N, CA, C, O and CB atoms as a CASP TS submission, in Angstrom:
PFRMAT TS
TARGET T0000
AUTHOR 0000-0000-0000
METHOD Language model
MODEL 1
PARENT N/A
ATOM      1  N   UNK     1      29.872 -52.157  27.101  1.00  0.00           N
ATOM      2  CA  UNK     1      28.531 -51.179  27.334  1.00  0.00           C
ATOM      3  C   UNK     1      27.659 -52.260  29.067  1.00  0.00           C
ATOM      4  O   UNK     1      27.528 -53.466  29.277  1.00  0.00           O
ATOM      5  CB  UNK     1      27.107 -51.275  25.188  1.00  0.00           C
ATOM      6  N   UNK     2      27.338 -51.204  29.772  1.00  0.00           N
ATOM      7  CA  UNK     2      26.776 -51.367  30.795  1.00  0.00           C
ATOM      8  C   UNK     2      25.104 -51.706  30.400  1.00  0.00           C
ATOM      9  O   UNK     2      24.954 -51.015  29.393  1.00  0.00           O
ATOM     10  CB  UNK     2      27.121 -50.149  31.637  1.00  0.00           C
ATOM     11  N   UNK     3      24.151 -52.206  30.588  1.00  0.00           N
ATOM     12  CA  UNK     3      22.673 -52.578  30.614  1.00  0.00           C
ATOM     13  C   UNK     3      21.503 -51.714  30.906  1.00  0.00           C
ATOM     14  O   UNK     3      20.393 -51.584  30.390  1.00  0.00           O
ATOM     15  CB  UNK     3      22.543 -53.489  31.470  1.00  0.00           C
ATOM     16  N   UNK     4      22.350 -50.963  32.276  1.00  0.00           N
ATOM     17  CA  UNK     4      21.733 -49.614  32.151  1.00  0.00           C
ATOM     18  C   UNK     4      21.757 -48.222  31.212  1.00  0.00           C
ATOM     19  O   UNK     4      20.931 -47.316  31.098  1.00  0.00           O
ATOM     20  CB  UNK     4      22.006 -49.260  33.107  1.00  0.00           C
ATOM     21  N   UNK     5      23.099 -48.456  30.574  1.00  0.00           N
ATOM     22  CA  UNK     5      23.716 -47.785  29.428  1.00  0.00           C
ATOM     23  C   UNK     5      22.115 -47.640  27.821  1.00  0.00           C
ATOM     24  O   UNK     5      21.890 -48.686  27.211  1.00  0.00           O
ATOM     25  CB  UNK     5      25.463 -49.129  28.968  1.00  0.00           C
ATOM     26  N   UNK     6      21.583 -46.816  27.566  1.00  0.00           N
ATOM     27  CA  UNK     6      21.450 -47.637  26.006  1.00  0.00           C
ATOM     28  C   UNK     6      22.746 -46.934  25.278  1.00  0.00           C
ATOM     29  O   UNK     6      23.654 -46.141  25.526  1.00  0.00           O
ATOM     30  CB  UNK     6      19.686 -47.250  24.948  1.00  0.00           C
ATOM     31  N   UNK     7      22.284 -47.659  24.332  1.00  0.00           N
ATOM     32  CA  UNK     7      23.466 -47.571  22.691  1.00  0.00           C
ATOM     33  C   UNK     7      22.674 -46.334  22.139  1.00  0.00           C
ATOM     34  O   UNK     7      21.516 -46.301  21.723  1.00  0.00           O
ATOM     35  CB  UNK     7      23.411 -49.327  21.166  1.00  0.00           C
ATOM     36  N   UNK     8      23.706 -45.210  22.257  1.00  0.00           N
ATOM     37  CA  UNK     8      23.364 -44.145  21.937  1.00  0.00           C
ATOM     38  C   UNK     8      23.934 -44.023  20.197  1.00  0.00           C
ATOM     39  O   UNK     8      25.137 -44.191  19.995  1.00  0.00           O
ATOM     40  CB  UNK     8      23.919 -43.153  23.074  1.00  0.00           C
ATOM     41  N   UNK     9      23.230 -43.801  19.298  1.00  0.00           N
ATOM     42  CA  UNK     9      23.391 -43.690  17.790  1.00  0.00           C
ATOM     43  C   UNK     9      23.878 -43.028  17.498  1.00  0.00           C
ATOM     44  O   UNK     9      24.001 -42.149  18.350  1.00  0.00           O
ATOM     45  CB  UNK     9      22.656 -43.585  17.061  1.00  0.00           C
ATOM     46  N   UNK    10      24.776 -42.674  15.829  1.00  0.00           N
ATOM     47  CA  UNK    10      25.949 -42.280  15.389  1.00  0.00           C
ATOM     48  C   UNK    10      24.748 -40.969  15.293  1.00  0.00           C
ATOM     49  O   UNK    10      23.583 -40.975  14.895  1.00  0.00           O
ATOM     50  CB  UNK    10      26.951 -43.139  14.019  1.00  0.00           C
ATOM     51  N   UNK    11      26.118 -39.263  16.166  1.00  0.00           N
ATOM     52  CA  UNK    11      24.541 -38.823  15.636  1.00  0.00           C
ATOM     53  C   UNK    11      25.986 -38.245  14.611  1.00  0.00           C
ATOM     54  O   UNK    11      27.166 -38.561  14.757  1.00  0.00           O
ATOM     55  CB  UNK    11      22.949 -37.497  16.790  1.00  0.00           C
ATOM     56  N   UNK    12      25.397 -37.355  13.622  1.00  0.00           N
ATOM     57  CA  UNK    12      26.046 -36.388  12.261  1.00  0.00           C
ATOM     58  C   UNK    12      25.916 -34.919  12.419  1.00  0.00           C
ATOM     59  O   UNK    12      26.684 -34.052  12.001  1.00  0.00           O
ATOM     60  CB  UNK    12      25.230 -36.676  10.773  1.00  0.00           C
ATOM     61  N   UNK    13      24.899 -34.791  13.041  1.00  0.00           N
ATOM     62  CA  UNK    13      24.708 -33.849  13.626  1.00  0.00           C
ATOM     63  C   UNK    13      23.343 -32.670  12.191  1.00  0.00           C
ATOM     64  O   UNK    13      23.152 -31.543  11.735  1.00  0.00           O
ATOM     65  CB  UNK    13      26.528 -33.327  14.115  1.00  0.00           C
ATOM     66  N   UNK    14      22.998 -33.645  12.167  1.00  0.00           N
ATOM     67  CA  UNK    14      21.639 -32.802  11.047  1.00  0.00           C
ATOM     68  C   UNK    14      20.021 -32.372  11.855  1.00  0.00           C
ATOM     69  O   UNK    14      19.186 -31.540  11.503  1.00  0.00           O
ATOM     70  CB  UNK    14      21.064 -34.251   9.519  1.00  0.00           C
ATOM     71  N   UNK    15      20.026 -33.422  13.175  1.00  0.00           N
ATOM     72  CA  UNK    15      19.273 -33.044  14.059  1.00  0.00           C
ATOM     73  C   UNK    15      19.348 -31.590  14.728  1.00  0.00           C
ATOM     74  O   UNK    15      18.324 -31.063  15.163  1.00  0.00           O
ATOM     75  CB  UNK    15      19.408 -33.947  14.855  1.00  0.00           C
ATOM     76  N   UNK    16      20.723 -30.897  14.801  1.00  0.00           N
ATOM     77  CA  UNK    16      21.064 -29.446  15.008  1.00  0.00           C
ATOM     78  C   UNK    16      21.147 -28.502  14.001  1.00  0.00           C
ATOM     79  O   UNK    16      21.753 -27.464  14.265  1.00  0.00           O
ATOM     80  CB  UNK    16      22.177 -29.341  15.553  1.00  0.00           C
ATOM     81  N   UNK    17      20.627 -28.655  12.815  1.00  0.00           N
ATOM     82  CA  UNK    17      20.561 -27.790  12.136  1.00  0.00           C
ATOM     83  C   UNK    17      19.597 -27.004  12.342  1.00  0.00           C
ATOM     84  O   UNK    17      19.805 -25.806  12.151  1.00  0.00           O
ATOM     85  CB  UNK    17      20.631 -28.113  11.184  1.00  0.00           C
ATOM     86  N   UNK    18      17.994 -27.539  12.879  1.00  0.00           N
ATOM     87  CA  UNK    18      17.150 -27.083  12.787  1.00  0.00           C
ATOM     88  C   UNK    18      17.501 -26.271  14.516  1.00  0.00           C
ATOM     89  O   UNK    18      16.729 -25.378  14.867  1.00  0.00           O
ATOM     90  CB  UNK    18      15.977 -28.094  12.292  1.00  0.00           C
ATOM     91  N   UNK    19      18.432 -26.592  15.266  1.00  0.00           N
ATOM     92  CA  UNK    19      18.408 -26.011  16.633  1.00  0.00           C
ATOM     93  C   UNK    19      19.322 -24.525  16.321  1.00  0.00           C
ATOM     94  O   UNK    19      19.355 -23.375  16.760  1.00  0.00           O
ATOM     95  CB  UNK    19      19.188 -27.208  17.910  1.00  0.00           C
ATOM     96  N   UNK    20      19.836 -25.133  15.553  1.00  0.00           N
ATOM     97  CA  UNK    20      21.484 -23.867  15.241  1.00  0.00           C
ATOM     98  C   UNK    20      21.065 -22.478  14.604  1.00  0.00           C
ATOM     99  O   UNK    20      21.536 -21.363  14.825  1.00  0.00           O
ATOM    100  CB  UNK    20      22.864 -24.587  13.764  1.00  0.00           C
ATOM    101  N   UNK    21      19.800 -22.958  13.545  1.00  0.00           N
ATOM    102  CA  UNK    21      19.379 -21.825  12.687  1.00  0.00           C
ATOM    103  C   UNK    21      18.069 -20.611  13.910  1.00  0.00           C
ATOM    104  O   UNK    21      17.711 -19.453  13.696  1.00  0.00           O
ATOM    105  CB  UNK    21      18.435 -22.793  10.970  1.00  0.00           C
ATOM    106  N   UNK    22      17.791 -21.322  14.809  1.00  0.00           N
ATOM    107  CA  UNK    22      16.457 -20.889  16.298  1.00  0.00           C
ATOM    108  C   UNK    22      17.797 -19.630  17.084  1.00  0.00           C
ATOM    109  O   UNK    22      17.956 -18.496  17.537  1.00  0.00           O
ATOM    110  CB  UNK    22      15.869 -23.097  18.037  1.00  0.00           C
ATOM    111  N   UNK    23      18.355 -20.723  16.820  1.00  0.00           N
ATOM    112  CA  UNK    23      20.008 -19.701  17.714  1.00  0.00           C
ATOM    113  C   UNK    23      20.466 -18.298  17.079  1.00  0.00           C
ATOM    114  O   UNK    23      20.786 -17.169  17.453  1.00  0.00           O
ATOM    115  CB  UNK    23      21.809 -20.730  17.486  1.00  0.00           C
ATOM    116  N   UNK    24      20.310 -19.031  15.910  1.00  0.00           N
ATOM    117  CA  UNK    24      20.876 -18.056  14.747  1.00  0.00           C
ATOM    118  C   UNK    24      20.041 -16.580  14.510  1.00  0.00           C
ATOM    119  O   UNK    24      20.629 -15.551  14.179  1.00  0.00           O
ATOM    120  CB  UNK    24      20.784 -18.944  13.254  1.00  0.00           C
ATOM    121  N   UNK    25      18.390 -16.673  14.767  1.00  0.00           N
ATOM    122  CA  UNK    25      17.496 -16.080  14.858  1.00  0.00           C
ATOM    123  C   UNK    25      17.196 -14.948  15.871  1.00  0.00           C
ATOM    124  O   UNK    25      16.682 -13.832  15.805  1.00  0.00           O
ATOM    125  CB  UNK    25      16.862 -16.868  14.849  1.00  0.00           C
ATOM    126  N   UNK    26      17.974 -16.050  17.245  1.00  0.00           N
ATOM    127  CA  UNK    26      17.381 -14.718  19.058  1.00  0.00           C
ATOM    128  C   UNK    26      18.750 -14.440  18.425  1.00  0.00           C
ATOM    129  O   UNK    26      18.770 -13.239  18.157  1.00  0.00           O
ATOM    130  CB  UNK    26      17.089 -15.339  21.589  1.00  0.00           C
ATOM    131  N   UNK    27      19.914 -15.031  18.064  1.00  0.00           N
ATOM    132  CA  UNK    27      21.050 -13.943  17.949  1.00  0.00           C
ATOM    133  C   UNK    27      20.869 -12.149  17.156  1.00  0.00           C
ATOM    134  O   UNK    27      21.075 -11.007  17.569  1.00  0.00           O
ATOM    135  CB  UNK    27      22.175 -14.833  17.009  1.00  0.00           C
ATOM    136  N   UNK    28      20.455 -12.663  16.050  1.00  0.00           N
ATOM    137  CA  UNK    28      19.364 -11.060  15.761  1.00  0.00           C
ATOM    138  C   UNK    28      19.033 -10.250  15.972  1.00  0.00           C
ATOM    139  O   UNK    28      18.988  -9.205  15.323  1.00  0.00           O
ATOM    140  CB  UNK    28      18.590 -10.776  15.688  1.00  0.00           C
ATOM    141  N   UNK    29      18.617 -10.569  17.201  1.00  0.00           N
ATOM    142  CA  UNK    29      17.046 -10.202  18.259  1.00  0.00           C
ATOM    143  C   UNK    29      18.176  -9.268  19.089  1.00  0.00           C
ATOM    144  O   UNK    29      19.062  -9.635  19.860  1.00  0.00           O
ATOM    145  CB  UNK    29      15.942 -11.956  19.508  1.00  0.00           C
ATOM    146  N   UNK    30      17.867  -8.146  18.712  1.00  0.00           N
ATOM    147  CA  UNK    30      18.714  -7.323  20.557  1.00  0.00           C
ATOM    148  C   UNK    30      18.580  -7.494  22.121  1.00  0.00           C
ATOM    149  O   UNK    30      17.406  -7.815  22.305  1.00  0.00           O
ATOM    150  CB  UNK    30      18.334  -5.845  20.778  1.00  0.00           C
ATOM    151  N   UNK    31      19.132  -7.440  23.138  1.00  0.00           N
ATOM    152  CA  UNK    31      18.661  -8.595  24.147  1.00  0.00           C
ATOM    153  C   UNK    31      17.175  -7.543  24.995  1.00  0.00           C
ATOM    154  O   UNK    31      16.094  -7.879  25.477  1.00  0.00           O
ATOM    155  CB  UNK    31      20.387  -9.180  25.552  1.00  0.00           C
ATOM    156  N   UNK    32      17.912  -6.144  24.807  1.00  0.00           N
ATOM    157  CA  UNK    32      16.756  -5.358  25.439  1.00  0.00           C
ATOM    158  C   UNK    32      15.352  -6.398  25.154  1.00  0.00           C
ATOM    159  O   UNK    32      14.628  -6.826  26.053  1.00  0.00           O
ATOM    160  CB  UNK    32      16.606  -3.641  24.608  1.00  0.00           C
ATOM    161  N   UNK    33      15.152  -6.720  23.430  1.00  0.00           N
ATOM    162  CA  UNK    33      13.764  -7.163  22.695  1.00  0.00           C
ATOM    163  C   UNK    33      13.453  -8.427  23.644  1.00  0.00           C
ATOM    164  O   UNK    33      12.313  -8.464  24.107  1.00  0.00           O
ATOM    165  CB  UNK    33      13.929  -7.632  20.822  1.00  0.00           C
ATOM    166  N   UNK    34      14.147  -9.242  23.911  1.00  0.00           N
ATOM    167  CA  UNK    34      14.051 -10.427  23.935  1.00  0.00           C
ATOM    168  C   UNK    34      13.703 -10.042  26.116  1.00  0.00           C
ATOM    169  O   UNK    34      12.602 -10.312  26.595  1.00  0.00           O
ATOM    170  CB  UNK    34      15.698 -11.425  23.031  1.00  0.00           C
ATOM    171  N   UNK    35      14.757  -9.489  26.929  1.00  0.00           N
ATOM    172  CA  UNK    35      14.275  -9.429  27.723  1.00  0.00           C
ATOM    173  C   UNK    35      12.605  -7.718  28.059  1.00  0.00           C
ATOM    174  O   UNK    35      12.038  -7.550  29.139  1.00  0.00           O
ATOM    175  CB  UNK    35      15.685  -9.641  28.413  1.00  0.00           C
ATOM    176  N   UNK    36      12.447  -7.222  27.304  1.00  0.00           N
ATOM    177  CA  UNK    36      11.373  -6.833  27.675  1.00  0.00           C
ATOM    178  C   UNK    36      11.155  -5.773  25.706  1.00  0.00           C
ATOM    179  O   UNK    36      11.715  -4.894  25.051  1.00  0.00           O
ATOM    180  CB  UNK    36      11.557  -5.905  29.565  1.00  0.00           C
ATOM    181  N   UNK    37      10.162  -6.559  25.643  1.00  0.00           N
ATOM    182  CA  UNK    37       9.907  -6.541  24.026  1.00  0.00           C
ATOM    183  C   UNK    37       8.833  -6.039  23.697  1.00  0.00           C
ATOM    184  O   UNK    37       7.906  -6.016  24.506  1.00  0.00           O
ATOM    185  CB  UNK    37       9.874  -7.766  23.349  1.00  0.00           C
ATOM    186  N   UNK    38       8.730  -5.634  22.717  1.00  0.00           N
ATOM    187  CA  UNK    38       7.583  -3.716  22.682  1.00  0.00           C
ATOM    188  C   UNK    38       6.697  -4.293  22.123  1.00  0.00           C
ATOM    189  O   UNK    38       6.987  -4.905  21.095  1.00  0.00           O
ATOM    190  CB  UNK    38       8.047  -1.959  21.588  1.00  0.00           C
ATOM    191  N   UNK    39       4.993  -4.298  22.719  1.00  0.00           N
ATOM    192  CA  UNK    39       4.300  -4.817  22.006  1.00  0.00           C
ATOM    193  C   UNK    39       3.953  -4.292  20.776  1.00  0.00           C
ATOM    194  O   UNK    39       4.227  -3.164  20.365  1.00  0.00           O
ATOM    195  CB  UNK    39       3.503  -5.042  22.583  1.00  0.00           C
ATOM    196  N   UNK    40       3.359  -5.133  20.227  1.00  0.00           N
ATOM    197  CA  UNK    40       3.143  -4.595  18.454  1.00  0.00           C
ATOM    198  C   UNK    40       1.878  -3.288  18.565  1.00  0.00           C
ATOM    199  O   UNK    40       2.232  -2.128  18.357  1.00  0.00           O
ATOM    200  CB  UNK    40       2.320  -6.316  17.155  1.00  0.00           C
ATOM    201  N   UNK    41       0.889  -3.501  18.795  1.00  0.00           N
ATOM    202  CA  UNK    41       0.432  -2.109  19.016  1.00  0.00           C
ATOM    203  C   UNK    41       0.950  -1.272  18.790  1.00  0.00           C
ATOM    204  O   UNK    41       0.805  -0.632  17.748  1.00  0.00           O
ATOM    205  CB  UNK    41       0.183  -1.777  19.907  1.00  0.00           C
ATOM    206  N   UNK    42       2.116  -0.871  20.158  1.00  0.00           N
ATOM    207  CA  UNK    42       2.064   0.267  20.929  1.00  0.00           C
ATOM    208  C   UNK    42       3.193   1.002  19.824  1.00  0.00           C
ATOM    209  O   UNK    42       3.216   2.217  19.625  1.00  0.00           O
ATOM    210  CB  UNK    42       2.488   0.042  22.735  1.00  0.00           C
ATOM    211  N   UNK    43       4.034   0.100  19.214  1.00  0.00           N
ATOM    212  CA  UNK    43       4.876   0.168  18.124  1.00  0.00           C
ATOM    213  C   UNK    43       3.994   0.410  16.560  1.00  0.00           C
ATOM    214  O   UNK    43       4.496   0.926  15.561  1.00  0.00           O
ATOM    215  CB  UNK    43       5.740  -1.251  18.196  1.00  0.00           C
ATOM    216  N   UNK    44       2.792  -0.032  16.659  1.00  0.00           N
ATOM    217  CA  UNK    44       1.850   0.707  15.544  1.00  0.00           C
ATOM    218  C   UNK    44       1.365   1.542  15.980  1.00  0.00           C
ATOM    219  O   UNK    44       0.742   2.015  15.029  1.00  0.00           O
ATOM    220  CB  UNK    44       0.846   0.122  14.925  1.00  0.00           C
ATOM    221  N   UNK    45       1.134   2.260  16.989  1.00  0.00           N
ATOM    222  CA  UNK    45       0.603   3.442  17.124  1.00  0.00           C
ATOM    223  C   UNK    45       1.496   4.276  17.583  1.00  0.00           C
ATOM    224  O   UNK    45       1.338   4.942  18.605  1.00  0.00           O
ATOM    225  CB  UNK    45      -0.432   3.451  17.826  1.00  0.00           C
ATOM    226  N   UNK    46       2.802   4.305  16.641  1.00  0.00           N
ATOM    227  CA  UNK    46       4.109   4.966  17.452  1.00  0.00           C
ATOM    228  C   UNK    46       3.065   6.690  15.951  1.00  0.00           C
ATOM    229  O   UNK    46       2.182   6.775  15.098  1.00  0.00           O
ATOM    230  CB  UNK    46       6.808   3.760  17.009  1.00  0.00           C
ATOM    231  N   UNK    47       4.111   7.554  16.668  1.00  0.00           N
ATOM    232  CA  UNK    47       3.718   8.229  15.540  1.00  0.00           C
ATOM    233  C   UNK    47       4.707   9.257  15.165  1.00  0.00           C
ATOM    234  O   UNK    47       5.105  10.081  15.988  1.00  0.00           O
ATOM    235  CB  UNK    47       2.431   8.793  15.726  1.00  0.00           C
ATOM    236  N   UNK    48       5.182   9.222  13.731  1.00  0.00           N
ATOM    237  CA  UNK    48       5.950   9.562  12.865  1.00  0.00           C
ATOM    238  C   UNK    48       6.576  11.532  12.757  1.00  0.00           C
ATOM    239  O   UNK    48       6.059  12.565  12.331  1.00  0.00           O
ATOM    240  CB  UNK    48       5.075   8.958  11.674  1.00  0.00           C
ATOM    241  N   UNK    49       7.673  11.241  13.291  1.00  0.00           N
ATOM    242  CA  UNK    49       8.246  12.994  13.113  1.00  0.00           C
ATOM    243  C   UNK    49       7.918  13.379  12.625  1.00  0.00           C
ATOM    244  O   UNK    49       7.258  12.870  11.719  1.00  0.00           O
ATOM    245  CB  UNK    49       9.207  13.584  12.813  1.00  0.00           C
ATOM    246  N   UNK    50       8.054  14.408  12.753  1.00  0.00           N
ATOM    247  CA  UNK    50       7.443  15.657  11.493  1.00  0.00           C
ATOM    248  C   UNK    50       8.611  16.934  11.258  1.00  0.00           C
ATOM    249  O   UNK    50       9.016  17.460  12.295  1.00  0.00           O
ATOM    250  CB  UNK    50       5.698  16.616  12.207  1.00  0.00           C
ATOM    251  N   UNK    51       9.150  17.437   9.978  1.00  0.00           N
ATOM    252  CA  UNK    51      10.542  17.888  10.396  1.00  0.00           C
ATOM    253  C   UNK    51      10.014  19.104  10.769  1.00  0.00           C
ATOM    254  O   UNK    51       8.887  19.221  10.287  1.00  0.00           O
ATOM    255  CB  UNK    51      11.818  17.919   9.307  1.00  0.00           C
ATOM    256  N   UNK    52      10.407  20.229  11.539  1.00  0.00           N
ATOM    257  CA  UNK    52      10.146  21.171  11.471  1.00  0.00           C
ATOM    258  C   UNK    52      10.940  22.208  11.521  1.00  0.00           C
ATOM    259  O   UNK    52      11.950  21.865  12.135  1.00  0.00           O
ATOM    260  CB  UNK    52       9.500  21.168  11.998  1.00  0.00           C
ATOM    261  N   UNK    53      11.021  23.582  11.108  1.00  0.00           N
ATOM    262  CA  UNK    53      11.765  24.514  10.868  1.00  0.00           C
ATOM    263  C   UNK    53      12.756  25.209  12.103  1.00  0.00           C
ATOM    264  O   UNK    53      12.169  25.463  13.155  1.00  0.00           O
ATOM    265  CB  UNK    53      10.884  25.341  10.303  1.00  0.00           C
ATOM    266  N   UNK    54      14.310  25.545  12.022  1.00  0.00           N
ATOM    267  CA  UNK    54      15.243  25.741  12.586  1.00  0.00           C
ATOM    268  C   UNK    54      14.654  26.637  13.501  1.00  0.00           C
ATOM    269  O   UNK    54      13.570  27.187  13.309  1.00  0.00           O
ATOM    270  CB  UNK    54      16.281  26.057  11.857  1.00  0.00           C
ATOM    271  N   UNK    55      15.657  26.847  14.898  1.00  0.00           N
ATOM    272  CA  UNK    55      15.377  28.078  15.323  1.00  0.00           C
ATOM    273  C   UNK    55      15.773  29.489  14.659  1.00  0.00           C
ATOM    274  O   UNK    55      16.812  29.727  14.043  1.00  0.00           O
ATOM    275  CB  UNK    55      15.829  28.024  16.438  1.00  0.00           C
ATOM    276  N   UNK    56      14.926  30.193  14.869  1.00  0.00           N
ATOM    277  CA  UNK    56      15.480  31.454  14.122  1.00  0.00           C
ATOM    278  C   UNK    56      15.129  31.808  12.339  1.00  0.00           C
ATOM    279  O   UNK    56      15.338  32.776  11.608  1.00  0.00           O
ATOM    280  CB  UNK    56      17.141  31.249  14.289  1.00  0.00           C
ATOM    281  N   UNK    57      14.533  30.525  12.170  1.00  0.00           N
ATOM    282  CA  UNK    57      13.642  31.022  10.998  1.00  0.00           C
ATOM    283  C   UNK    57      12.345  31.371  10.826  1.00  0.00           C
ATOM    284  O   UNK    57      12.288  31.959   9.746  1.00  0.00           O
ATOM    285  CB  UNK    57      13.648  30.321  10.231  1.00  0.00           C
ATOM    286  N   UNK    58      11.401  31.321  11.268  1.00  0.00           N
ATOM    287  CA  UNK    58      10.530  30.949  11.742  1.00  0.00           C
ATOM    288  C   UNK    58       9.823  32.902  11.506  1.00  0.00           C
ATOM    289  O   UNK    58      10.434  33.958  11.670  1.00  0.00           O
ATOM    290  CB  UNK    58      10.906  29.997  13.283  1.00  0.00           C
ATOM    291  N   UNK    59       8.740  32.720  11.190  1.00  0.00           N
ATOM    292  CA  UNK    59       8.136  34.544  10.742  1.00  0.00           C
ATOM    293  C   UNK    59       7.974  34.947  11.800  1.00  0.00           C
ATOM    294  O   UNK    59       8.034  34.036  12.626  1.00  0.00           O
ATOM    295  CB  UNK    59       6.651  34.948   9.885  1.00  0.00           C
ATOM    296  N   UNK    60       7.725  36.224  12.361  1.00  0.00           N
ATOM    297  CA  UNK    60       7.559  37.289  13.539  1.00  0.00           C
ATOM    298  C   UNK    60       6.088  37.665  13.376  1.00  0.00           C
ATOM    299  O   UNK    60       5.452  38.000  14.375  1.00  0.00           O
ATOM    300  CB  UNK    60       8.620  38.717  13.419  1.00  0.00           C
ATOM    301  N   UNK    61       5.323  37.617  11.781  1.00  0.00           N
ATOM    302  CA  UNK    61       4.181  38.513  11.414  1.00  0.00           C
ATOM    303  C   UNK    61       3.568  38.564  12.098  1.00  0.00           C
ATOM    304  O   UNK    61       2.768  39.490  12.235  1.00  0.00           O
ATOM    305  CB  UNK    61       3.495  38.408  10.548  1.00  0.00           C
ATOM    306  N   UNK    62       3.700  37.294  13.056  1.00  0.00           N
ATOM    307  CA  UNK    62       1.989  36.659  13.573  1.00  0.00           C
ATOM    308  C   UNK    62       1.970  37.501  14.515  1.00  0.00           C
ATOM    309  O   UNK    62       0.822  37.865  14.774  1.00  0.00           O
ATOM    310  CB  UNK    62       1.630  34.910  14.204  1.00  0.00           C
ATOM    311  N   UNK    63       2.759  37.964  15.139  1.00  0.00           N
ATOM    312  CA  UNK    63       2.573  38.957  16.940  1.00  0.00           C
ATOM    313  C   UNK    63       1.825  39.923  15.954  1.00  0.00           C
ATOM    314  O   UNK    63       1.762  40.293  14.781  1.00  0.00           O
ATOM    315  CB  UNK    63       4.455  39.890  18.168  1.00  0.00           C
ATOM    316  N   UNK    64       1.206  40.113  17.439  1.00  0.00           N
ATOM    317  CA  UNK    64       0.382  42.153  17.514  1.00  0.00           C
ATOM    318  C   UNK    64       1.603  42.758  17.793  1.00  0.00           C
ATOM    319  O   UNK    64       2.633  42.101  17.945  1.00  0.00           O
ATOM    320  CB  UNK    64      -1.051  42.798  19.147  1.00  0.00           C
ATOM    321  N   UNK    65       1.559  43.780  17.857  1.00  0.00           N
ATOM    322  CA  UNK    65       2.832  44.914  18.344  1.00  0.00           C
ATOM    323  C   UNK    65       1.858  45.582  19.954  1.00  0.00           C
ATOM    324  O   UNK    65       0.705  45.859  20.285  1.00  0.00           O
ATOM    325  CB  UNK    65       3.208  46.666  16.612  1.00  0.00           C
ATOM    326  N   UNK    66       3.126  45.569  20.481  1.00  0.00           N
ATOM    327  CA  UNK    66       1.877  46.168  21.718  1.00  0.00           C
ATOM    328  C   UNK    66       2.276  47.546  22.099  1.00  0.00           C
ATOM    329  O   UNK    66       3.365  48.001  21.748  1.00  0.00           O
ATOM    330  CB  UNK    66       1.813  45.200  23.357  1.00  0.00           C
ATOM    331  N   UNK    67       1.545  48.130  22.708  1.00  0.00           N
ATOM    332  CA  UNK    67       1.975  50.045  22.293  1.00  0.00           C
ATOM    333  C   UNK    67       2.051  49.887  23.903  1.00  0.00           C
ATOM    334  O   UNK    67       1.794  48.877  24.558  1.00  0.00           O
ATOM    335  CB  UNK    67       0.421  51.641  21.311  1.00  0.00           C
ATOM    336  N   UNK    68       2.385  50.892  24.267  1.00  0.00           N
ATOM    337  CA  UNK    68       2.600  51.665  25.352  1.00  0.00           C
ATOM    338  C   UNK    68       1.648  52.219  26.124  1.00  0.00           C
ATOM    339  O   UNK    68       0.596  52.695  25.698  1.00  0.00           O
ATOM    340  CB  UNK    68       3.240  52.503  25.053  1.00  0.00           C
ATOM    341  N   UNK    69       2.120  52.152  27.676  1.00  0.00           N
ATOM    342  CA  UNK    69       0.691  52.257  28.388  1.00  0.00           C
ATOM    343  C   UNK    69       1.056  53.925  28.706  1.00  0.00           C
ATOM    344  O   UNK    69       0.244  54.632  29.302  1.00  0.00           O
ATOM    345  CB  UNK    69       0.355  50.998  30.032  1.00  0.00           C
TER
END
């Protein structure tokens, strides 16, 4: 070995376990969320959808009959 090159310790991969865990966490996040994350406040304020009646099943009893002129 040359005098300018430091001795490298033997690597067993233990130091990489933490980095691998972080990589696995990041892989679980969709790419769009990494590029443009949604603010937590916006997610909390998102309204819950409410069920609606199917088209044509509404009662038309509340309409006023029209009178002919």
